LOPA-455718 format. One record per residue (C-alpha): residue number from 1; residue in three letters; y negated, x, z. Coordinates in Angstrom, 1 decimal. Each point is the difference from the previous one (the first is absolute). Layout:
N
<zavex pos="NUM" code="ALA" Y="Y" X="X" Z="Z"/>
...
# end
This chain:
306
<zavex pos="1" code="MET" Y="56.6" X="10.5" Z="18.4"/>
<zavex pos="2" code="SER" Y="-0.4" X="3.4" Z="-0.8"/>
<zavex pos="3" code="TRP" Y="-3.7" X="2.2" Z="1.5"/>
<zavex pos="4" code="PRO" Y="-0.8" X="1.5" Z="-3.1"/>
<zavex pos="5" code="ARG" Y="-0.4" X="-3.5" Z="-1.3"/>
<zavex pos="6" code="ALA" Y="-1.1" X="-1.7" Z="2.4"/>
<zavex pos="7" code="LEU" Y="-3.2" X="1.9" Z="0.0"/>
<zavex pos="8" code="ALA" Y="0.0" X="-0.3" Z="-3.6"/>
<zavex pos="9" code="ILE" Y="0.0" X="-3.8" Z="0.5"/>
<zavex pos="10" code="PHE" Y="-3.0" X="0.5" Z="2.6"/>
<zavex pos="11" code="LEU" Y="-2.0" X="2.7" Z="-2.4"/>
<zavex pos="12" code="LEU" Y="0.7" X="-2.7" Z="-2.8"/>
<zavex pos="13" code="VAL" Y="-1.5" X="-3.2" Z="2.5"/>
<zavex pos="14" code="ALA" Y="-2.7" X="1.8" Z="0.9"/>
<zavex pos="15" code="CYS" Y="-0.9" X="1.6" Z="-3.0"/>
<zavex pos="16" code="ALA" Y="-0.5" X="-3.9" Z="-1.5"/>
<zavex pos="17" code="MET" Y="-1.7" X="-1.3" Z="3.4"/>
<zavex pos="18" code="ALA" Y="-2.8" X="2.9" Z="-0.6"/>
<zavex pos="19" code="GLY" Y="-0.8" X="-0.9" Z="-3.1"/>
<zavex pos="20" code="GLN" Y="-0.4" X="-3.7" Z="0.3"/>
<zavex pos="21" code="ALA" Y="-1.7" X="0.9" Z="3.7"/>
<zavex pos="22" code="ARG" Y="-2.6" X="2.1" Z="-2.4"/>
<zavex pos="23" code="ALA" Y="-3.3" X="-2.1" Z="-0.6"/>
<zavex pos="24" code="ALA" Y="-1.2" X="-1.0" Z="-3.4"/>
<zavex pos="25" code="VAL" Y="-3.7" X="-0.1" Z="-1.1"/>
<zavex pos="26" code="TRP" Y="-0.2" X="-2.1" Z="-3.8"/>
<zavex pos="27" code="ILE" Y="-3.3" X="1.2" Z="-2.5"/>
<zavex pos="28" code="ALA" Y="0.5" X="-3.2" Z="-2.5"/>
<zavex pos="29" code="VAL" Y="-2.8" X="1.5" Z="-2.7"/>
<zavex pos="30" code="SER" Y="-1.7" X="-2.1" Z="-2.4"/>
<zavex pos="31" code="GLU" Y="0.3" X="0.7" Z="-4.3"/>
<zavex pos="32" code="GLY" Y="-2.7" X="0.7" Z="-1.5"/>
<zavex pos="33" code="SER" Y="-2.4" X="2.8" Z="0.9"/>
<zavex pos="34" code="ALA" Y="0.3" X="3.4" Z="0.9"/>
<zavex pos="35" code="ASP" Y="-1.8" X="-0.2" Z="3.3"/>
<zavex pos="36" code="TYR" Y="2.5" X="-2.1" Z="1.2"/>
<zavex pos="37" code="ALA" Y="2.6" X="2.5" Z="0.0"/>
<zavex pos="38" code="THR" Y="-2.1" X="3.0" Z="1.5"/>
<zavex pos="39" code="VAL" Y="-0.4" X="-2.4" Z="3.1"/>
<zavex pos="40" code="ALA" Y="4.0" X="-0.7" Z="0.4"/>
<zavex pos="41" code="GLU" Y="0.0" X="3.6" Z="-0.1"/>
<zavex pos="42" code="GLU" Y="-2.4" X="0.9" Z="2.7"/>
<zavex pos="43" code="ILE" Y="2.0" X="-2.5" Z="2.0"/>
<zavex pos="44" code="ARG" Y="3.2" X="1.0" Z="-0.8"/>
<zavex pos="45" code="ALA" Y="-1.3" X="4.1" Z="1.1"/>
<zavex pos="46" code="GLY" Y="-1.8" X="-1.6" Z="2.6"/>
<zavex pos="47" code="LEU" Y="2.4" X="-1.9" Z="2.0"/>
<zavex pos="48" code="GLY" Y="3.0" X="2.8" Z="-1.3"/>
<zavex pos="49" code="ARG" Y="-1.9" X="2.6" Z="2.2"/>
<zavex pos="50" code="GLY" Y="1.6" X="1.6" Z="2.8"/>
<zavex pos="51" code="ASP" Y="2.3" X="-3.9" Z="0.5"/>
<zavex pos="52" code="ALA" Y="3.4" X="1.2" Z="-1.0"/>
<zavex pos="53" code="GLN" Y="1.0" X="-3.4" Z="1.6"/>
<zavex pos="54" code="THR" Y="-1.7" X="-2.3" Z="-2.8"/>
<zavex pos="55" code="GLU" Y="1.0" X="-0.4" Z="-3.4"/>
<zavex pos="56" code="VAL" Y="-3.0" X="-1.2" Z="-2.3"/>
<zavex pos="57" code="SER" Y="0.6" X="-0.4" Z="-3.5"/>
<zavex pos="58" code="ILE" Y="-2.3" X="-1.2" Z="-2.9"/>
<zavex pos="59" code="ARG" Y="1.7" X="-3.7" Z="-2.2"/>
<zavex pos="60" code="PRO" Y="-1.3" X="-1.9" Z="-2.8"/>
<zavex pos="61" code="TRP" Y="-1.7" X="-2.9" Z="2.3"/>
<zavex pos="62" code="ALA" Y="2.3" X="-2.9" Z="-2.2"/>
<zavex pos="63" code="GLU" Y="2.9" X="1.9" Z="2.1"/>
<zavex pos="64" code="VAL" Y="-1.3" X="-0.3" Z="3.0"/>
<zavex pos="65" code="ALA" Y="-0.6" X="-3.7" Z="-0.1"/>
<zavex pos="66" code="GLN" Y="3.3" X="-0.7" Z="-1.0"/>
<zavex pos="67" code="GLY" Y="1.3" X="1.2" Z="4.1"/>
<zavex pos="68" code="ILE" Y="0.5" X="2.8" Z="2.0"/>
<zavex pos="69" code="PRO" Y="2.8" X="1.7" Z="1.8"/>
<zavex pos="70" code="PRO" Y="-0.1" X="-0.6" Z="4.1"/>
<zavex pos="71" code="GLN" Y="-1.2" X="3.5" Z="1.1"/>
<zavex pos="72" code="VAL" Y="-3.7" X="-0.1" Z="-2.0"/>
<zavex pos="73" code="ARG" Y="-2.1" X="-0.2" Z="2.8"/>
<zavex pos="74" code="LEU" Y="-3.5" X="0.0" Z="-2.1"/>
<zavex pos="75" code="LEU" Y="-1.2" X="-0.9" Z="-3.2"/>
<zavex pos="76" code="VAL" Y="-3.3" X="0.9" Z="-1.9"/>
<zavex pos="77" code="SER" Y="-1.3" X="-1.7" Z="-3.2"/>
<zavex pos="78" code="VAL" Y="-2.0" X="1.9" Z="-2.5"/>
<zavex pos="79" code="GLY" Y="-2.2" X="-1.8" Z="-2.0"/>
<zavex pos="80" code="SER" Y="-0.7" X="-4.0" Z="-0.4"/>
<zavex pos="81" code="PRO" Y="3.3" X="-0.8" Z="-2.0"/>
<zavex pos="82" code="ALA" Y="2.0" X="1.6" Z="2.5"/>
<zavex pos="83" code="TYR" Y="-1.6" X="-1.6" Z="3.4"/>
<zavex pos="84" code="THR" Y="0.7" X="-3.4" Z="-2.0"/>
<zavex pos="85" code="GLY" Y="2.6" X="0.6" Z="-1.4"/>
<zavex pos="86" code="LEU" Y="1.5" X="0.8" Z="3.4"/>
<zavex pos="87" code="VAL" Y="-1.5" X="-2.9" Z="1.7"/>
<zavex pos="88" code="GLU" Y="1.8" X="-2.5" Z="-1.7"/>
<zavex pos="89" code="ALA" Y="3.3" X="1.6" Z="0.6"/>
<zavex pos="90" code="ALA" Y="-0.5" X="0.0" Z="3.2"/>
<zavex pos="91" code="ALA" Y="-1.5" X="-3.6" Z="-0.1"/>
<zavex pos="92" code="ALA" Y="3.3" X="-0.5" Z="-1.4"/>
<zavex pos="93" code="GLY" Y="2.2" X="1.7" Z="3.0"/>
<zavex pos="94" code="ARG" Y="0.6" X="3.3" Z="-2.2"/>
<zavex pos="95" code="LEU" Y="-1.7" X="2.6" Z="2.2"/>
<zavex pos="96" code="GLY" Y="0.8" X="-1.5" Z="3.8"/>
<zavex pos="97" code="ARG" Y="-3.0" X="0.7" Z="2.1"/>
<zavex pos="98" code="THR" Y="-0.2" X="3.2" Z="-1.0"/>
<zavex pos="99" code="PRO" Y="-3.8" X="1.5" Z="1.1"/>
<zavex pos="100" code="LEU" Y="-1.8" X="0.9" Z="-3.5"/>
<zavex pos="101" code="VAL" Y="-2.9" X="1.9" Z="-1.1"/>
<zavex pos="102" code="ALA" Y="-1.5" X="-1.1" Z="-2.6"/>
<zavex pos="103" code="THR" Y="-2.4" X="2.9" Z="-1.3"/>
<zavex pos="104" code="LEU" Y="-2.5" X="1.0" Z="-3.4"/>
<zavex pos="105" code="LEU" Y="-1.1" X="-3.5" Z="0.0"/>
<zavex pos="106" code="PRO" Y="-2.8" X="-2.4" Z="-0.6"/>
<zavex pos="107" code="ARG" Y="-1.1" X="-1.6" Z="3.8"/>
<zavex pos="108" code="ALA" Y="0.1" X="-3.2" Z="-1.7"/>
<zavex pos="109" code="VAL" Y="3.3" X="0.0" Z="-1.4"/>
<zavex pos="110" code="PHE" Y="1.3" X="1.3" Z="3.5"/>
<zavex pos="111" code="GLU" Y="-1.6" X="-3.4" Z="1.8"/>
<zavex pos="112" code="ALA" Y="1.2" X="-2.1" Z="-2.9"/>
<zavex pos="113" code="GLN" Y="3.9" X="0.6" Z="1.0"/>
<zavex pos="114" code="ARG" Y="0.0" X="1.7" Z="3.1"/>
<zavex pos="115" code="ARG" Y="0.6" X="-3.6" Z="2.5"/>
<zavex pos="116" code="LYS" Y="3.1" X="-0.5" Z="-2.4"/>
<zavex pos="117" code="LEU" Y="1.5" X="2.9" Z="2.0"/>
<zavex pos="118" code="ALA" Y="1.7" X="-0.5" Z="3.2"/>
<zavex pos="119" code="GLY" Y="0.7" X="3.6" Z="1.3"/>
<zavex pos="120" code="THR" Y="-2.8" X="2.9" Z="0.4"/>
<zavex pos="121" code="VAL" Y="-2.3" X="0.7" Z="-2.7"/>
<zavex pos="122" code="THR" Y="-3.0" X="1.9" Z="-0.2"/>
<zavex pos="123" code="GLY" Y="-1.3" X="1.8" Z="-3.1"/>
<zavex pos="124" code="ILE" Y="-2.2" X="2.6" Z="-1.7"/>
<zavex pos="125" code="VAL" Y="-2.9" X="-2.0" Z="-1.3"/>
<zavex pos="126" code="LEU" Y="-2.1" X="2.1" Z="-3.5"/>
<zavex pos="127" code="ASP" Y="-3.0" X="-2.6" Z="1.6"/>
<zavex pos="128" code="GLN" Y="-2.5" X="2.5" Z="1.4"/>
<zavex pos="129" code="PRO" Y="-1.5" X="-1.1" Z="2.8"/>
<zavex pos="130" code="ALA" Y="-3.3" X="-1.5" Z="-0.2"/>
<zavex pos="131" code="VAL" Y="-1.8" X="1.4" Z="2.3"/>
<zavex pos="132" code="ARG" Y="0.9" X="3.4" Z="-1.7"/>
<zavex pos="133" code="GLN" Y="-1.4" X="-1.5" Z="-3.7"/>
<zavex pos="134" code="MET" Y="-3.3" X="-0.6" Z="1.4"/>
<zavex pos="135" code="ALA" Y="-0.8" X="3.2" Z="2.0"/>
<zavex pos="136" code="LEU" Y="1.2" X="1.4" Z="-3.2"/>
<zavex pos="137" code="LEU" Y="-2.8" X="-2.0" Z="-2.1"/>
<zavex pos="138" code="ARG" Y="-2.8" X="0.9" Z="2.7"/>
<zavex pos="139" code="TYR" Y="0.5" X="3.6" Z="0.3"/>
<zavex pos="140" code="ALA" Y="1.0" X="0.3" Z="-3.9"/>
<zavex pos="141" code="PHE" Y="-3.2" X="-2.0" Z="-1.0"/>
<zavex pos="142" code="PRO" Y="-2.4" X="0.3" Z="3.5"/>
<zavex pos="143" code="HIS" Y="-2.8" X="-1.6" Z="-2.2"/>
<zavex pos="144" code="LEU" Y="2.1" X="-3.0" Z="-1.4"/>
<zavex pos="145" code="ARG" Y="0.8" X="-3.5" Z="2.4"/>
<zavex pos="146" code="ARG" Y="0.8" X="-2.8" Z="-2.4"/>
<zavex pos="147" code="VAL" Y="4.4" X="0.2" Z="-0.5"/>
<zavex pos="148" code="GLY" Y="0.9" X="-2.4" Z="-2.9"/>
<zavex pos="149" code="ILE" Y="3.7" X="-1.1" Z="0.7"/>
<zavex pos="150" code="LEU" Y="2.6" X="-2.0" Z="-2.6"/>
<zavex pos="151" code="LEU" Y="2.6" X="-1.7" Z="2.1"/>
<zavex pos="152" code="GLY" Y="2.7" X="-1.9" Z="-2.0"/>
<zavex pos="153" code="PRO" Y="2.8" X="-2.2" Z="2.0"/>
<zavex pos="154" code="ASP" Y="2.0" X="3.4" Z="1.2"/>
<zavex pos="155" code="SER" Y="-3.8" X="1.3" Z="1.4"/>
<zavex pos="156" code="GLU" Y="-1.4" X="-2.3" Z="1.4"/>
<zavex pos="157" code="ALA" Y="1.5" X="-0.4" Z="3.5"/>
<zavex pos="158" code="SER" Y="-2.1" X="3.1" Z="0.6"/>
<zavex pos="159" code="GLN" Y="-3.1" X="-1.0" Z="-0.7"/>
<zavex pos="160" code="ALA" Y="-0.8" X="-0.1" Z="4.0"/>
<zavex pos="161" code="ALA" Y="1.0" X="3.1" Z="0.6"/>
<zavex pos="162" code="LEU" Y="-1.9" X="1.5" Z="-3.0"/>
<zavex pos="163" code="GLU" Y="-3.2" X="-1.9" Z="1.3"/>
<zavex pos="164" code="LYS" Y="1.0" X="1.0" Z="3.2"/>
<zavex pos="165" code="ALA" Y="0.2" X="3.8" Z="-0.7"/>
<zavex pos="166" code="ALA" Y="-3.2" X="-0.3" Z="-2.3"/>
<zavex pos="167" code="ALA" Y="-2.1" X="-1.0" Z="2.7"/>
<zavex pos="168" code="GLU" Y="1.0" X="2.3" Z="2.7"/>
<zavex pos="169" code="GLN" Y="-1.3" X="2.7" Z="-2.5"/>
<zavex pos="170" code="GLY" Y="-3.2" X="-1.4" Z="-1.0"/>
<zavex pos="171" code="LEU" Y="1.1" X="-1.4" Z="-3.3"/>
<zavex pos="172" code="GLN" Y="-0.2" X="-3.6" Z="-1.7"/>
<zavex pos="173" code="ALA" Y="3.1" X="-0.8" Z="-1.1"/>
<zavex pos="174" code="ASN" Y="-0.4" X="-2.3" Z="-3.0"/>
<zavex pos="175" code="VAL" Y="3.8" X="-2.2" Z="-1.1"/>
<zavex pos="176" code="TYR" Y="0.6" X="-1.2" Z="-3.0"/>
<zavex pos="177" code="LYS" Y="3.3" X="-2.4" Z="-0.6"/>
<zavex pos="178" code="VAL" Y="1.7" X="0.6" Z="-3.3"/>
<zavex pos="179" code="GLN" Y="3.0" X="-2.6" Z="0.2"/>
<zavex pos="180" code="ALA" Y="1.1" X="0.1" Z="-4.1"/>
<zavex pos="181" code="ASP" Y="-0.8" X="2.3" Z="-2.8"/>
<zavex pos="182" code="ALA" Y="-2.7" X="-2.4" Z="-0.9"/>
<zavex pos="183" code="ASP" Y="-2.1" X="0.7" Z="3.3"/>
<zavex pos="184" code="LEU" Y="-0.5" X="3.4" Z="-0.6"/>
<zavex pos="185" code="TYR" Y="-2.3" X="1.4" Z="-2.2"/>
<zavex pos="186" code="PRO" Y="-2.5" X="-2.9" Z="1.2"/>
<zavex pos="187" code="ALA" Y="0.6" X="2.0" Z="3.0"/>
<zavex pos="188" code="LEU" Y="0.2" X="2.9" Z="-0.9"/>
<zavex pos="189" code="ARG" Y="-3.8" X="0.3" Z="-1.4"/>
<zavex pos="190" code="ARG" Y="-1.5" X="-1.9" Z="3.0"/>
<zavex pos="191" code="VAL" Y="1.9" X="2.9" Z="2.3"/>
<zavex pos="192" code="ILE" Y="-1.1" X="2.4" Z="-2.2"/>
<zavex pos="193" code="GLU" Y="-4.1" X="-1.3" Z="-0.3"/>
<zavex pos="194" code="GLU" Y="-0.2" X="-0.7" Z="3.5"/>
<zavex pos="195" code="ASN" Y="1.5" X="2.9" Z="2.1"/>
<zavex pos="196" code="ASP" Y="-0.5" X="4.1" Z="0.1"/>
<zavex pos="197" code="LEU" Y="3.7" X="0.6" Z="0.1"/>
<zavex pos="198" code="LEU" Y="3.2" X="-1.4" Z="-0.9"/>
<zavex pos="199" code="LEU" Y="3.5" X="0.4" Z="2.1"/>
<zavex pos="200" code="ALA" Y="2.9" X="-1.0" Z="-1.4"/>
<zavex pos="201" code="ILE" Y="3.2" X="-1.5" Z="1.8"/>
<zavex pos="202" code="PRO" Y="3.1" X="-0.6" Z="-0.9"/>
<zavex pos="203" code="ASP" Y="0.7" X="-3.3" Z="-1.7"/>
<zavex pos="204" code="THR" Y="2.2" X="-0.1" Z="-3.4"/>
<zavex pos="205" code="THR" Y="-2.3" X="-3.8" Z="-0.9"/>
<zavex pos="206" code="VAL" Y="-3.5" X="2.7" Z="0.1"/>
<zavex pos="207" code="TYR" Y="1.3" X="3.3" Z="-0.4"/>
<zavex pos="208" code="ASN" Y="2.7" X="0.2" Z="-3.0"/>
<zavex pos="209" code="GLY" Y="1.1" X="2.1" Z="-3.1"/>
<zavex pos="210" code="ALA" Y="-1.8" X="-2.6" Z="-2.3"/>
<zavex pos="211" code="SER" Y="-3.7" X="0.4" Z="2.6"/>
<zavex pos="212" code="ILE" Y="-0.5" X="3.1" Z="1.0"/>
<zavex pos="213" code="GLN" Y="-1.3" X="1.6" Z="-3.0"/>
<zavex pos="214" code="ASN" Y="-2.6" X="-3.1" Z="-0.1"/>
<zavex pos="215" code="ILE" Y="-1.0" X="0.4" Z="3.3"/>
<zavex pos="216" code="LEU" Y="-0.3" X="3.8" Z="0.2"/>
<zavex pos="217" code="LEU" Y="-2.2" X="-0.4" Z="-3.4"/>
<zavex pos="218" code="ALA" Y="-2.3" X="-2.6" Z="1.7"/>
<zavex pos="219" code="SER" Y="-0.7" X="1.4" Z="3.0"/>
<zavex pos="220" code="TYR" Y="-0.9" X="2.9" Z="-1.1"/>
<zavex pos="221" code="ARG" Y="-2.6" X="-0.6" Z="-2.6"/>
<zavex pos="222" code="GLN" Y="-1.5" X="-2.0" Z="2.5"/>
<zavex pos="223" code="LYS" Y="0.2" X="3.5" Z="2.2"/>
<zavex pos="224" code="THR" Y="2.1" X="-1.7" Z="2.8"/>
<zavex pos="225" code="PRO" Y="2.7" X="2.4" Z="1.3"/>
<zavex pos="226" code="LEU" Y="3.1" X="-1.7" Z="0.2"/>
<zavex pos="227" code="ILE" Y="2.9" X="1.4" Z="2.9"/>
<zavex pos="228" code="GLY" Y="3.1" X="-0.5" Z="-0.4"/>
<zavex pos="229" code="PHE" Y="3.6" X="0.2" Z="1.5"/>
<zavex pos="230" code="SER" Y="1.8" X="2.7" Z="-2.1"/>
<zavex pos="231" code="PRO" Y="-0.7" X="3.3" Z="-2.0"/>
<zavex pos="232" code="ALA" Y="0.9" X="-2.2" Z="-3.1"/>
<zavex pos="233" code="TYR" Y="-3.6" X="-1.6" Z="0.4"/>
<zavex pos="234" code="VAL" Y="-1.8" X="3.3" Z="0.5"/>
<zavex pos="235" code="ARG" Y="1.8" X="1.3" Z="-3.2"/>
<zavex pos="236" code="ALA" Y="-0.8" X="-3.1" Z="-1.8"/>
<zavex pos="237" code="GLY" Y="-3.6" X="0.0" Z="1.2"/>
<zavex pos="238" code="ALA" Y="-0.5" X="-1.4" Z="3.4"/>
<zavex pos="239" code="MET" Y="-2.4" X="2.4" Z="1.8"/>
<zavex pos="240" code="LEU" Y="1.7" X="0.3" Z="3.7"/>
<zavex pos="241" code="ALA" Y="3.9" X="-1.3" Z="1.5"/>
<zavex pos="242" code="LEU" Y="1.0" X="0.3" Z="3.4"/>
<zavex pos="243" code="TYR" Y="3.8" X="-0.4" Z="-0.3"/>
<zavex pos="244" code="SER" Y="3.3" X="1.7" Z="1.7"/>
<zavex pos="245" code="THR" Y="2.9" X="2.0" Z="-2.1"/>
<zavex pos="246" code="PRO" Y="3.5" X="-1.0" Z="0.1"/>
<zavex pos="247" code="ALA" Y="0.4" X="3.4" Z="1.8"/>
<zavex pos="248" code="GLN" Y="-2.3" X="-0.9" Z="2.6"/>
<zavex pos="249" code="ILE" Y="1.4" X="-3.6" Z="0.3"/>
<zavex pos="250" code="GLY" Y="3.5" X="1.4" Z="0.2"/>
<zavex pos="251" code="SER" Y="-0.8" X="1.6" Z="3.0"/>
<zavex pos="252" code="GLN" Y="-1.7" X="-2.8" Z="1.6"/>
<zavex pos="253" code="THR" Y="3.4" X="-1.8" Z="-1.0"/>
<zavex pos="254" code="THR" Y="2.5" X="2.6" Z="1.6"/>
<zavex pos="255" code="ARG" Y="-1.5" X="-0.2" Z="3.0"/>
<zavex pos="256" code="ALA" Y="0.0" X="-3.9" Z="-0.2"/>
<zavex pos="257" code="ALA" Y="3.6" X="0.2" Z="-0.5"/>
<zavex pos="258" code="ARG" Y="0.9" X="2.7" Z="2.8"/>
<zavex pos="259" code="ASN" Y="-1.9" X="-1.8" Z="2.6"/>
<zavex pos="260" code="LEU" Y="2.1" X="-3.1" Z="-1.0"/>
<zavex pos="261" code="LEU" Y="3.2" X="2.0" Z="0.6"/>
<zavex pos="262" code="ALA" Y="-1.3" X="1.5" Z="3.3"/>
<zavex pos="263" code="GLY" Y="-0.4" X="-3.9" Z="1.1"/>
<zavex pos="264" code="THR" Y="-4.1" X="0.6" Z="0.0"/>
<zavex pos="265" code="PRO" Y="-1.7" X="-2.8" Z="-0.8"/>
<zavex pos="266" code="VAL" Y="-2.2" X="-0.3" Z="-2.9"/>
<zavex pos="267" code="PRO" Y="-2.5" X="-2.0" Z="-1.8"/>
<zavex pos="268" code="VAL" Y="0.7" X="-3.0" Z="-2.3"/>
<zavex pos="269" code="VAL" Y="-3.0" X="1.7" Z="-2.4"/>
<zavex pos="270" code="GLN" Y="-0.9" X="3.7" Z="-0.3"/>
<zavex pos="271" code="THR" Y="-2.8" X="1.0" Z="-2.1"/>
<zavex pos="272" code="PRO" Y="-0.3" X="3.8" Z="-2.0"/>
<zavex pos="273" code="THR" Y="-0.7" X="2.4" Z="3.0"/>
<zavex pos="274" code="ASP" Y="-0.3" X="2.6" Z="-2.5"/>
<zavex pos="275" code="PHE" Y="-2.0" X="-0.3" Z="-2.9"/>
<zavex pos="276" code="VAL" Y="-1.9" X="1.5" Z="-3.2"/>
<zavex pos="277" code="VAL" Y="-3.6" X="-0.1" Z="-1.3"/>
<zavex pos="278" code="SER" Y="-0.6" X="0.6" Z="-3.4"/>
<zavex pos="279" code="ALA" Y="-3.6" X="0.3" Z="-2.1"/>
<zavex pos="280" code="ASN" Y="-0.4" X="0.0" Z="-3.4"/>
<zavex pos="281" code="VAL" Y="-2.6" X="2.7" Z="-0.5"/>
<zavex pos="282" code="ASN" Y="-1.5" X="-0.6" Z="-3.5"/>
<zavex pos="283" code="VAL" Y="-0.5" X="-3.9" Z="0.8"/>
<zavex pos="284" code="ALA" Y="-1.3" X="1.0" Z="3.1"/>
<zavex pos="285" code="ARG" Y="-2.0" X="2.2" Z="-1.6"/>
<zavex pos="286" code="SER" Y="-1.4" X="-1.8" Z="-3.2"/>
<zavex pos="287" code="LEU" Y="-0.8" X="-3.0" Z="3.0"/>
<zavex pos="288" code="GLY" Y="-2.1" X="2.5" Z="1.5"/>
<zavex pos="289" code="PHE" Y="2.3" X="0.7" Z="3.3"/>
<zavex pos="290" code="ARG" Y="1.4" X="2.9" Z="1.1"/>
<zavex pos="291" code="LEU" Y="3.5" X="-0.4" Z="2.2"/>
<zavex pos="292" code="SER" Y="1.8" X="2.2" Z="1.8"/>
<zavex pos="293" code="GLU" Y="3.8" X="-1.4" Z="0.3"/>
<zavex pos="294" code="GLU" Y="1.2" X="2.3" Z="3.1"/>
<zavex pos="295" code="ALA" Y="-3.3" X="-0.6" Z="2.1"/>
<zavex pos="296" code="LEU" Y="1.1" X="-3.5" Z="-0.8"/>
<zavex pos="297" code="ARG" Y="2.9" X="0.3" Z="1.7"/>
<zavex pos="298" code="LEU" Y="-1.1" X="2.2" Z="3.0"/>
<zavex pos="299" code="GLN" Y="-2.3" X="-2.7" Z="0.7"/>
<zavex pos="300" code="LEU" Y="2.8" X="-2.9" Z="0.8"/>
<zavex pos="301" code="LEU" Y="2.5" X="2.0" Z="0.7"/>
<zavex pos="302" code="SER" Y="-2.7" X="1.2" Z="2.8"/>
<zavex pos="303" code="ARG" Y="-1.2" X="-3.8" Z="0.7"/>
<zavex pos="304" code="GLU" Y="4.0" X="-1.0" Z="1.0"/>
<zavex pos="305" code="GLY" Y="0.4" X="3.1" Z="2.0"/>
<zavex pos="306" code="LEU" Y="2.8" X="1.1" Z="-2.3"/>
# end
């Protein structure tokens, strides 16, 4: 064999081996929300920055669920549909034991599915820590003590944490259970009549497209401030909201993914590390309150040593 031909063969084999050795991260994205795309792009940019050895690609979750090549070292699901779909694919043996980072989803959805996975999994959930929520209420409404909370089937597991966090802040958490649609309005009437504040906790049985306007209107008429969990709630009439933006969740997910790729252990569940406080100034003023979004956020950051 001539030297040029041998060299050509060697180079071809080397290139093929390099291509096989290059690690890949696949980001499986849910459909139906611009937030999913924002988070996925944040993760892709963050993981790709300064790391030429890892190929990062964004794909529809249904495509990823069909199976993955051996060079995929990590999967990231964005949104509940993508996570649920990948869990089913993993249970069917199509994803092997590839580690999974699930992000931008409620804790209840993550917890309900994660035990079906055989490999490493961590969840970056949307739920704000109970201690942060109760501290916000104490800072924003220092003279109010009774906090009403409506909990449905998806959120009832958070009752103990909420009650404990409230007690630590000198607040009284009063929980009202909503197991079905028929329970909602009797419970709502009691919660706004018997409490100073209404803290909304994500649960589709309680807070959904059919109920939210009635809840907001009832709390406003009773002059009971409602504290929501998304900017949409503030725009719709909630006085205050505590939440994390897609960009903030994307950055936190990137850090978790980097740790897993480096072999560094990560917690099974991570609540948001960064957050936003948003206030509806008009609603606050009409009910006799003065709120500063930035001041409240800085108080919370200082409390958490951030």
